[in-house]
N, CA and C atoms as a LAMMPS dump frame, in Angstrom:
ITEM: TIMESTEP
0
ITEM: NUMBER OF ATOMS
471
ITEM: BOX BOUNDS ff ff ff
-5.0000000000000000e+02 5.0000000000000000e+02
-5.0000000000000000e+02 5.0000000000000000e+02
-5.0000000000000000e+02 5.0000000000000000e+02
ITEM: ATOMS id mol type element x y z
1 1 1 N 15.507 -10.778 5.631
2 1 2 C 14.463 -9.863 4.989
3 1 3 C 13.71 -9.411 6.249
4 2 1 N 13.413 -8.373 6.229
5 2 2 C 12.693 -7.486 7.31
6 2 3 C 11.306 -6.889 6.682
7 3 1 N 10.131 -7.266 7.553
8 3 2 C 8.952 -6.686 6.954
9 3 3 C 8.593 -5.776 8.168
10 4 1 N 8.401 -4.417 7.781
11 4 2 C 7.958 -3.525 8.825
12 4 3 C 7.144 -2.255 8.391
13 5 1 N 6.448 -1.58 9.375
14 5 2 C 5.737 -0.712 8.975
15 5 3 C 6.643 0.489 9.241
16 6 1 N 6.67 1.434 8.116
17 6 2 C 7.512 2.577 8.039
18 6 3 C 7.034 3.644 8.764
19 7 1 N 7.726 4.639 9.561
20 7 2 C 7.5 5.556 10.292
21 7 3 C 8.258 6.701 10.067
22 8 1 N 7.871 7.835 10.896
23 8 2 C 8.891 8.942 10.588
24 8 3 C 10.295 8.61 10.927
25 9 1 N 11.124 9.083 10.05
26 9 2 C 12.689 8.651 10.205
27 9 3 C 12.806 7.444 9.014
28 10 1 N 11.94 6.955 8.419
29 10 2 C 12.179 5.939 7.341
30 10 3 C 11.846 6.362 6.11
31 11 1 N 12.033 7.796 5.803
32 11 2 C 11.384 8.356 4.655
33 11 3 C 12.435 7.965 3.415
34 12 1 N 13.689 7.784 3.76
35 12 2 C 14.512 7.335 2.302
36 12 3 C 14.229 5.794 2.004
37 13 1 N 13.902 5.033 2.765
38 13 2 C 13.5 3.713 2.604
39 13 3 C 12.357 3.833 1.75
40 14 1 N 11.117 4.613 2.239
41 14 2 C 9.855 4.864 1.594
42 14 3 C 10.104 5.374 -0.066
43 15 1 N 10.915 6.294 -0.074
44 15 2 C 11.163 6.954 -1.376
45 15 3 C 11.971 5.645 -2.291
46 16 1 N 12.776 5.072 -1.762
47 16 2 C 13.313 3.95 -2.494
48 16 3 C 12.545 2.682 -3.049
49 17 1 N 11.725 2.562 -1.936
50 17 2 C 10.441 1.356 -2.407
51 17 3 C 9.683 1.966 -3.447
52 18 1 N 9.233 3.415 -3.459
53 18 2 C 8.338 4.076 -4.534
54 18 3 C 9.121 3.952 -5.916
55 19 1 N 10.473 4.124 -5.876
56 19 2 C 10.944 4.336 -7.104
57 19 3 C 11.506 3.077 -7.445
58 20 1 N 11.818 2.082 -6.601
59 20 2 C 12.398 0.822 -7.333
60 20 3 C 11.345 -0.291 -7.651
61 21 1 N 10.09 -0.066 -6.861
62 21 2 C 8.986 -0.948 -7.024
63 21 3 C 7.857 -0.494 -7.992
64 22 1 N 7.812 0.757 -8.364
65 22 2 C 6.767 1.097 -9.311
66 22 3 C 7.714 1.729 -10.462
67 23 1 N 7.261 1.368 -11.53
68 23 2 C 7.792 1.733 -12.823
69 23 3 C 7.669 3.311 -13.187
70 24 1 N 8.647 3.884 -13.766
71 24 2 C 8.382 5.321 -14.069
72 24 3 C 7.226 5.466 -15.035
73 25 1 N 6.702 4.666 -15.725
74 25 2 C 5.559 4.777 -16.379
75 25 3 C 4.223 4.62 -15.39
76 26 1 N 4.266 3.974 -14.261
77 26 2 C 3.389 3.821 -13.186
78 26 3 C 3.321 5.141 -12.282
79 27 1 N 4.467 5.522 -12.156
80 27 2 C 4.446 7.014 -11.372
81 27 3 C 4.214 8.263 -12.417
82 28 1 N 4.124 7.988 -13.561
83 28 2 C 3.939 8.98 -14.708
84 28 3 C 4.969 10.119 -14.537
85 29 1 N 6.324 9.566 -14.175
86 29 2 C 7.361 10.35 -14.417
87 29 3 C 7.61 11.22 -13.198
88 30 1 N 6.649 11.016 -12.18
89 30 2 C 6.997 11.789 -10.63
90 30 3 C 7.776 11.018 -9.793
91 31 1 N 8.36 11.68 -8.973
92 31 2 C 9.277 10.922 -8.028
93 31 3 C 8.799 11.608 -6.572
94 32 1 N 8.482 10.813 -5.447
95 32 2 C 7.974 11.326 -4.356
96 32 3 C 9.273 12.174 -3.553
97 33 1 N 8.821 13.376 -3.03
98 33 2 C 9.758 14.292 -2.544
99 33 3 C 9.936 13.642 -0.952
100 34 1 N 11.069 14.166 -0.373
101 34 2 C 11.28 13.934 1.101
102 34 3 C 10.177 14.638 1.934
103 35 1 N 9.857 15.663 1.646
104 35 2 C 8.672 16.261 2.208
105 35 3 C 7.367 15.75 2.317
106 36 1 N 7.155 14.976 1.147
107 36 2 C 5.942 14.278 1.126
108 36 3 C 5.938 13.146 1.899
109 37 1 N 7.151 12.334 1.824
110 37 2 C 7.216 11.131 2.814
111 37 3 C 7.093 11.249 3.979
112 38 1 N 7.735 12.448 4.488
113 38 2 C 7.655 12.8 5.984
114 38 3 C 6.25 13.004 6.359
115 39 1 N 5.288 13.8 5.474
116 39 2 C 3.854 14.09 5.734
117 39 3 C 3.142 12.771 5.746
118 40 1 N 3.482 11.787 4.795
119 40 2 C 2.822 10.491 4.843
120 40 3 C 3.195 9.511 6.004
121 41 1 N 4.338 9.561 6.394
122 41 2 C 4.714 8.561 7.366
123 41 3 C 4.406 9.26 8.814
124 42 1 N 4.287 10.315 8.814
125 42 2 C 3.846 11.252 10.17
126 42 3 C 2.319 10.697 10.609
127 43 1 N 1.518 10.297 9.517
128 43 2 C 0.052 10.333 9.905
129 43 3 C -0.113 8.746 10.202
130 44 1 N -0.9 8.616 11.529
131 44 2 C -0.914 7.108 12.018
132 44 3 C -2.05 6.486 11.103
133 45 1 N -2.802 7.2 10.289
134 45 2 C -3.774 6.645 9.517
135 45 3 C -3.23 6.128 8.368
136 46 1 N -2.045 6.396 7.936
137 46 2 C -1.442 5.895 6.676
138 46 3 C -0.644 4.436 7.255
139 47 1 N -0.718 3.531 6.344
140 47 2 C 0.172 2.531 6.502
141 47 3 C 0.936 2.12 5.357
142 48 1 N 2.269 2.295 5.655
143 48 2 C 3.185 2.054 4.595
144 48 3 C 4.17 0.734 5.062
145 49 1 N 3.846 -0.409 4.609
146 49 2 C 4.649 -1.598 4.819
147 49 3 C 5.641 -1.875 3.92
148 50 1 N 6.849 -2.238 4.274
149 50 2 C 8.019 -2.388 3.187
150 50 3 C 8.745 -3.662 3.679
151 51 1 N 8.842 -4.564 2.803
152 51 2 C 9.926 -5.689 2.785
153 51 3 C 11.129 -5.456 2.274
154 52 1 N 12.27 -5.601 3.054
155 52 2 C 13.362 -5.089 2.616
156 52 3 C 14.578 -6.095 2.809
157 53 1 N 15.52 -6.116 2.114
158 53 2 C 16.694 -7.062 2.607
159 53 3 C 17.809 -6.079 2.601
160 54 1 N 18.432 -5.874 3.601
161 54 2 C 19.663 -5.104 3.865
162 54 3 C 19.327 -3.72 3.113
163 55 1 N 18.15 -3.105 3.256
164 55 2 C 17.799 -1.707 2.935
165 55 3 C 17.372 -1.772 1.585
166 56 1 N 17.348 -2.896 0.878
167 56 2 C 16.733 -2.987 -0.72
168 56 3 C 15.465 -3.257 -0.656
169 57 1 N 14.518 -2.509 -1.181
170 57 2 C 13.024 -2.732 -0.968
171 57 3 C 12.826 -4.005 -1.999
172 58 1 N 12 -5.011 -1.401
173 58 2 C 11.541 -6.134 -2.263
174 58 3 C 10.055 -5.793 -2.34
175 59 1 N 9.315 -5.544 -1.462
176 59 2 C 7.883 -5.238 -1.656
177 59 3 C 7.319 -4.072 -0.786
178 60 1 N 6.321 -3.548 -1.305
179 60 2 C 5.424 -2.573 -0.316
180 60 3 C 3.995 -2.779 -0.514
181 61 1 N 3.42 -2.164 0.635
182 61 2 C 1.939 -2.277 0.779
183 61 3 C 1.416 -0.91 1.285
184 62 1 N 0.595 -0.273 0.791
185 62 2 C 0.036 1.13 1.378
186 62 3 C -1.478 0.978 1.476
187 63 1 N -1.76 1.367 2.835
188 63 2 C -3.311 1.399 3.096
189 63 3 C -3.362 2.654 3.995
190 64 1 N -4.883 2.95 3.758
191 64 2 C -5.389 4.223 4.731
192 64 3 C -6.465 3.632 5.414
193 65 1 N -6.453 4.337 6.845
194 65 2 C -7.445 3.952 7.831
195 65 3 C -8.384 5.253 7.803
196 66 1 N -9.769 4.957 7.817
197 66 2 C -10.616 5.985 7.889
198 66 3 C -11.754 5.615 8.901
199 67 1 N -12.529 6.693 9.488
200 67 2 C -13.48 6.456 10.465
201 67 3 C -14.762 6.255 9.687
202 68 1 N -15.704 5.348 10.268
203 68 2 C -16.946 4.856 9.613
204 68 3 C -17.753 5.773 9.932
205 69 1 N -18.843 5.786 9.309
206 69 2 C -19.995 6.972 9.268
207 69 3 C -20.919 6.164 10.342
208 70 1 N -21.465 4.954 9.977
209 70 2 C -22.407 4.283 10.792
210 70 3 C -22.265 3.851 12.269
211 71 1 N -21.043 3.874 12.6
212 71 2 C -20.646 3.346 13.824
213 71 3 C -19.283 3.966 14.633
214 72 1 N -19.1 3.775 15.609
215 72 2 C -17.756 4.347 16.23
216 72 3 C -16.92 3.126 15.927
217 73 1 N -16.118 3.269 14.778
218 73 2 C -15.079 2.436 14.41
219 73 3 C -14.395 2.838 13.285
220 74 1 N -13.283 2.203 12.805
221 74 2 C -12.522 2.462 11.808
222 74 3 C -12.574 1.301 10.691
223 75 1 N -12.179 1.791 9.441
224 75 2 C -12.047 0.562 8.26
225 75 3 C -10.674 1.033 7.665
226 76 1 N -10.016 0.022 7.019
227 76 2 C -8.865 0.264 6.369
228 76 3 C -8.988 -0.086 4.896
229 77 1 N -8.641 0.639 4.11
230 77 2 C -8.607 0.4 2.476
231 77 3 C -7.167 0.013 2.257
232 78 1 N -7.015 -1.245 1.804
233 78 2 C -5.78 -1.507 1.222
234 78 3 C -5.507 -1.088 -0.178
235 79 1 N -4.931 -0.11 -0.334
236 79 2 C -4.877 0.687 -1.846
237 79 3 C -4.081 -0.012 -2.721
238 80 1 N -2.789 -0.411 -2.157
239 80 2 C -2.043 -1.191 -3.062
240 80 3 C -0.859 -1.979 -2.67
241 81 1 N -0.413 -2.947 -3.229
242 81 2 C 0.519 -4.046 -2.9
243 81 3 C 1.393 -4.419 -3.961
244 82 1 N 2.64 -4.294 -3.771
245 82 2 C 3.557 -4.885 -5.1
246 82 3 C 4.878 -5.73 -4.489
247 83 1 N 5.312 -6.542 -5.238
248 83 2 C 6.597 -7.273 -4.851
249 83 3 C 7.423 -7.289 -6.062
250 84 1 N 8.784 -7.05 -6.236
251 84 2 C 9.628 -7.119 -7.214
252 84 3 C 9.442 -8.462 -7.854
253 85 1 N 9.49 -8.525 -9.11
254 85 2 C 9.202 -9.544 -9.884
255 85 3 C 9.854 -10.883 -9.704
256 86 1 N 11.322 -10.666 -9.095
257 86 2 C 12.187 -11.603 -8.852
258 86 3 C 11.9 -12.356 -7.422
259 87 1 N 11.034 -11.698 -6.822
260 87 2 C 10.558 -12.251 -5.396
261 87 3 C 9.182 -12.559 -5.35
262 88 1 N 8.465 -12.593 -6.308
263 88 2 C 7.154 -13.249 -6.394
264 88 3 C 7.052 -14.577 -5.911
265 89 1 N 5.903 -14.955 -5.438
266 89 2 C 5.525 -16.227 -5.071
267 89 3 C 6.494 -16.873 -3.932
268 90 1 N 6.966 -16.017 -3.014
269 90 2 C 7.793 -16.277 -1.988
270 90 3 C 7.19 -15.856 -0.555
271 91 1 N 5.92 -15.586 -0.492
272 91 2 C 5.46 -15.456 0.74
273 91 3 C 5.289 -13.881 0.993
274 92 1 N 5.9 -12.899 0.435
275 92 2 C 6.254 -11.476 0.672
276 92 3 C 4.964 -10.712 1.074
277 93 1 N 4.018 -10.865 -0.005
278 93 2 C 2.643 -10.213 -0.187
279 93 3 C 2.115 -10.764 1.105
280 94 1 N 1.845 -12.086 1.399
281 94 2 C 1.186 -12.622 2.394
282 94 3 C 1.602 -12.305 3.765
283 95 1 N 2.809 -12.111 3.932
284 95 2 C 3.429 -11.551 5.08
285 95 3 C 3.218 -10.086 5.575
286 96 1 N 3.17 -9.31 4.35
287 96 2 C 2.911 -7.646 4.368
288 96 3 C 1.332 -7.6 4.915
289 97 1 N 0.482 -8.441 4.075
290 97 2 C -1.033 -8.338 4.553
291 97 3 C -1.149 -8.991 5.982
292 98 1 N -0.526 -9.868 6.339
293 98 2 C -0.602 -10.318 7.864
294 98 3 C -0.195 -9.276 8.922
295 99 1 N 0.861 -8.741 8.485
296 99 2 C 1.216 -7.534 9.476
297 99 3 C 0.252 -6.558 9.457
298 100 1 N -0.376 -6.118 8.31
299 100 2 C -1.274 -5.111 8.12
300 100 3 C -2.63 -5.407 9.205
301 101 1 N -2.933 -6.714 8.926
302 101 2 C -4.044 -7.12 9.709
303 101 3 C -3.829 -7.005 11.236
304 102 1 N -2.417 -7.424 11.7
305 102 2 C -2.234 -7.336 13.062
306 102 3 C -2.271 -5.588 13.609
307 103 1 N -1.75 -4.958 12.725
308 103 2 C -1.838 -3.444 13.061
309 103 3 C -3.084 -3.132 13
310 104 1 N -3.859 -3.46 12.307
311 104 2 C -5.345 -3.02 12.285
312 104 3 C -6.187 -3.445 13.725
313 105 1 N -5.846 -4.802 13.863
314 105 2 C -6.374 -5.241 15.276
315 105 3 C -5.973 -4.503 16.453
316 106 1 N -4.742 -4.019 16.427
317 106 2 C -4.213 -3.349 17.602
318 106 3 C -4.92 -1.943 17.551
319 107 1 N -5.246 -1.448 16.538
320 107 2 C -5.753 -0.079 16.251
321 107 3 C -7.255 -0.102 16.386
322 108 1 N -7.899 -1.3 16.827
323 108 2 C -9.3 -1.377 16.863
324 108 3 C -10.401 -1.226 15.48
325 109 1 N -9.368 -1.646 14.557
326 109 2 C -10.178 -1.476 13.022
327 109 3 C -10.966 -2.515 12.912
328 110 1 N -12.249 -2.576 12.424
329 110 2 C -12.979 -3.409 12.459
330 110 3 C -13.302 -4.077 10.979
331 111 1 N -12.853 -3.328 10.027
332 111 2 C -13.066 -3.724 8.592
333 111 3 C -11.8 -3.255 7.796
334 112 1 N -11.398 -4.471 6.839
335 112 2 C -10.322 -3.987 6.026
336 112 3 C -10.796 -4.438 4.654
337 113 1 N -10.582 -3.52 3.64
338 113 2 C -10.989 -4.067 2.196
339 113 3 C -10.053 -3.703 1.291
340 114 1 N -10.132 -4.404 -0.087
341 114 2 C -9.445 -4.111 -0.883
342 114 3 C -10.052 -4.601 -2.353
343 115 1 N -9.808 -3.937 -3.389
344 115 2 C -10.437 -4.328 -4.714
345 115 3 C -9.271 -4.693 -5.676
346 116 1 N -9.858 -5.373 -6.876
347 116 2 C -8.871 -5.747 -7.643
348 116 3 C -9.634 -5.789 -9.123
349 117 1 N -8.924 -6.106 -10.262
350 117 2 C -9.619 -6.554 -11.538
351 117 3 C -9.988 -8.003 -11.365
352 118 1 N -11.031 -8.069 -12.084
353 118 2 C -11.829 -9.578 -11.952
354 118 3 C -10.63 -10.419 -12.566
355 119 1 N -9.938 -9.997 -13.487
356 119 2 C -9.036 -11.121 -14.241
357 119 3 C -7.599 -11.205 -13.501
358 120 1 N -7.502 -10.426 -12.535
359 120 2 C -6.359 -10.804 -11.529
360 120 3 C -6.423 -11.651 -10.62
361 121 1 N -6.213 -12.935 -11.181
362 121 2 C -6.218 -14.29 -10.489
363 121 3 C -5.312 -14.273 -9.377
364 122 1 N -4.025 -13.745 -9.502
365 122 2 C -2.934 -13.91 -8.558
366 122 3 C -3.43 -13.018 -7.448
367 123 1 N -3.967 -11.719 -7.581
368 123 2 C -4.36 -11.016 -6.529
369 123 3 C -5.51 -11.625 -5.664
370 124 1 N -6.455 -12.172 -6.567
371 124 2 C -7.761 -12.589 -5.868
372 124 3 C -7.23 -14.012 -4.96
373 125 1 N -6.455 -14.664 -5.503
374 125 2 C -5.802 -15.897 -4.741
375 125 3 C -5.095 -15.421 -3.46
376 126 1 N -4.333 -14.369 -3.657
377 126 2 C -3.608 -13.736 -2.314
378 126 3 C -4.612 -13.295 -1.334
379 127 1 N -5.67 -12.454 -1.878
380 127 2 C -6.584 -12.01 -0.945
381 127 3 C -7.388 -13.011 -0.114
382 128 1 N -7.88 -13.932 -0.829
383 128 2 C -8.658 -15.078 -0.332
384 128 3 C -7.595 -15.945 0.586
385 129 1 N -6.528 -16.294 0.217
386 129 2 C -5.626 -17.077 1.253
387 129 3 C -5.102 -16.242 2.427
388 130 1 N -5.397 -15.163 2.386
389 130 2 C -5.084 -14.22 3.899
390 130 3 C -6.322 -13.637 4.448
391 131 1 N -7.448 -14.522 4.192
392 131 2 C -8.559 -14.232 4.796
393 131 3 C -9.921 -13.419 4.374
394 132 1 N -9.345 -12.763 3.18
395 132 2 C -10.311 -11.859 2.488
396 132 3 C -11.497 -12.72 2.008
397 133 1 N -12.587 -12.201 1.908
398 133 2 C -13.91 -12.871 1.264
399 133 3 C -14.418 -11.99 0.255
400 134 1 N -14.476 -12.648 -0.696
401 134 2 C -15.222 -12.051 -2.123
402 134 3 C -16.386 -11.691 -1.876
403 135 1 N -16.742 -10.471 -1.889
404 135 2 C -18.201 -10.004 -1.74
405 135 3 C -19.02 -9.787 -2.889
406 136 1 N -18.206 -9.677 -3.997
407 136 2 C -19.071 -9.46 -5.339
408 136 3 C -18.136 -9.763 -6.619
409 137 1 N -18.719 -10.207 -7.445
410 137 2 C -17.888 -10.649 -8.647
411 137 3 C -17.56 -9.454 -9.482
412 138 1 N -18.303 -8.464 -9.521
413 138 2 C -18.227 -7.215 -10.378
414 138 3 C -17.482 -6.193 -9.523
415 139 1 N -16.736 -5.315 -10.276
416 139 2 C -16.297 -4.159 -9.57
417 139 3 C -16.185 -3.024 -10.514
418 140 1 N -15.943 -1.684 -9.912
419 140 2 C -15.84 -0.483 -10.92
420 140 3 C -15.357 0.467 -9.95
421 141 1 N -14.607 1.191 -10.749
422 141 2 C -13.734 2.417 -9.987
423 141 3 C -14.019 3.517 -10.825
424 142 1 N -14.12 4.604 -9.937
425 142 2 C -14.144 6.017 -10.563
426 142 3 C -13.256 6.745 -10.016
427 143 1 N -12.595 7.52 -10.924
428 143 2 C -11.156 8.373 -10.716
429 143 3 C -11.543 9.707 -11.18
430 144 1 N -11.169 10.707 -10.287
431 144 2 C -11.481 12.083 -10.402
432 144 3 C -9.816 12.553 -10.4
433 145 1 N -9.674 13.297 -11.564
434 145 2 C -8.243 13.906 -11.645
435 145 3 C -8.29 15.17 -11.343
436 146 1 N -7.649 15.645 -10.193
437 146 2 C -7.472 16.802 -9.647
438 146 3 C -6.111 17.51 -9.593
439 147 1 N -5.611 17.273 -10.911
440 147 2 C -4.09 17.568 -10.881
441 147 3 C -3.77 19.309 -10.731
442 148 1 N -4.862 19.962 -10.864
443 148 2 C -4.382 21.527 -10.636
444 148 3 C -4.237 21.75 -9.449
445 149 1 N -4.74 21.157 -8.361
446 149 2 C -4.416 21.204 -6.958
447 149 3 C -3.209 20.546 -6.434
448 150 1 N -2.656 19.756 -7.037
449 150 2 C -1.348 19.061 -6.756
450 150 3 C -0.121 19.703 -7.205
451 151 1 N 1.049 19.575 -6.286
452 151 2 C 2.295 20.067 -6.612
453 151 3 C 3.133 18.967 -6.248
454 152 1 N 3.505 18.112 -7.258
455 152 2 C 4.344 16.997 -7.137
456 152 3 C 5.781 17.327 -7.998
457 153 1 N 6.648 16.623 -7.568
458 153 2 C 8.018 16.696 -8.122
459 153 3 C 8.258 15.822 -9.528
460 154 1 N 8.244 16.259 -10.591
461 154 2 C 8.626 15.225 -11.889
462 154 3 C 10.215 14.775 -11.919
463 155 1 N 10.226 13.761 -12.282
464 155 2 C 11.656 13.461 -12.516
465 155 3 C 12.068 13.578 -14.016
466 156 1 N 13.201 14.256 -14.289
467 156 2 C 13.73 14.653 -15.554
468 156 3 C 13.931 13.535 -16.444
469 157 1 N 13.628 13.185 -17.367
470 157 2 C 14.065 11.881 -18.081
471 157 3 C 15.507 12.003 -18.778
């Protein structure tokens, strides 16, 4: 198994990870295009880490780097992490987070954060075991749907 940050040239593996590790319901019928993946992987601020075995995706992590307002530094938001059900509890998610932390340190990132639902015990255990500190017991998320400005490819069922 290899765990690596995907870069330009890795678009096919990125698409395979999105399609195989996220259900069609989670993707809402969409499929990422080659052009979209090229743009995503071309930006140094995007971190797409994939665990794969002989080119077959087993897990993925997506995170985004942003400049901080109050100081000359950057922070990273770990947006999503997932591992195929048959590979859970084998340390894959831990290895992907540890790679992200190493990449962040190499890029002078001073803070990384992630949110999860309060009842997601497995995620809370994972984040705690990889060095995350629980800052608050409550969480809230606001979503703004701006689909009229999006041009995504839908998969025909």
